[in-house]
Every structure is written in C-alpha cells, then in structure tokens.
N, C-alpha and C positions, 0 to 999 in steps of 0.2 A: 139186422144191421147191414148196411151197405158198405161196399168197399170204395174208397176214394182214391184208388191206385192210379187211375189216369191223371187225376189232378196233381197227385204227388209227383208222378213222373214228369209231367209238363212243367211243374214248378221247378223241378231240378234242372230241366233244360233251360228255363228262363234265368235261374240263378247263375248257372255256370256260364251261360251266354253273356250275362251282364258282367261277370268277373273277367271274361275274356275280352270284352269290349273295353272295360276299364283299364286293364293292364296294357292293352294295345295302345290306348291313348297315352298312357304314361311312357311307354317305350318310344313313342313318336318324339318325345322331348328328352328322353334319357336312353338313347340307343345302346350305350355301353354298360348299362347296369346289369351285371351278370345275374344277380339275385332276382331281378324282375324278369329276366329272360327265362330263368328256371321256373319261376311261378307261371309265366305264360305257357310253357310246355306242360306244366302240371294241369292248369285249368283247361287247356286245349284238349288234353286227354280226357279229363272229367266231362267236358261238354260232349265230346264224341261218344263217350260211353252212355251219357244221359240220352242223347238223341237216338242211339242204337236201341237202348232199352225201350224207349217210347215207341219207336217204329216197329219193333218186334211185337209189341202188344197191340198197337192201334193203327199201324200203317204210316205212310210217309207224312212228314210235317210240311214239306214244301214240294211243289210240283216237280222240281228237277231231281227229286230223290226217288222217283218211281223207278224201280229196277226190275220188276217182273215183266214177263211177256204179255201180261194183261194190263189194261189201264186201271190200276188199283187206286188211283187218286180219288175216285168217287165211291169207294166201298163204305167208308164210314159216314155217319150222318154229318151234315154241315152244322156249323155252330147254331144256326137258327132252327135246326131240327133237333137240338138237344145234344149235339156232338161235343160241345165244349161247355164247361160250367165254370 
C-alpha cells in the first residue's frame, strides 16, 4: 500500500488557500464584517500551517520560500519527473 501523504498535504494547502482568497474577496466589499475578519484570521493560520507541514515534508512550494543556506529549490523532482501527482 502506498502513502498519498504528499497529495493530501498539497490538497490542504490548495483548500485553505482557496478559502483565504475567497474570504479576502468578500472582505474587499464588506470590510467592517467582524465575523468575516475572524474567519480570515482562522483560515490564514490554517493555510500557514498547511504550507509549513508540506514544506517540512517535501521542501519549499515557491522559490521565494527557500530558507536554507543551500539552494534547496531543486531537491525534489519536478512535476514532469513525477514530483507532483
């Protein structure tokens, strides 16, 4: 049996990122909605946690998130090499 952990982590990044984008658009037109702002803070934290979990397991998602002294951006296989499914 194979583990689909990478896909699950990446899916969580996408889901929380979508929710963050969605509530951001809502707040653009409803900037005083306190409940929406609380939800924004909640999904922002969830997205940060999802990104952190993915990066701890598989490396940076975006080039500007490389934080090591080595150029770790190219450690993982590229999508065409089977790195993303």
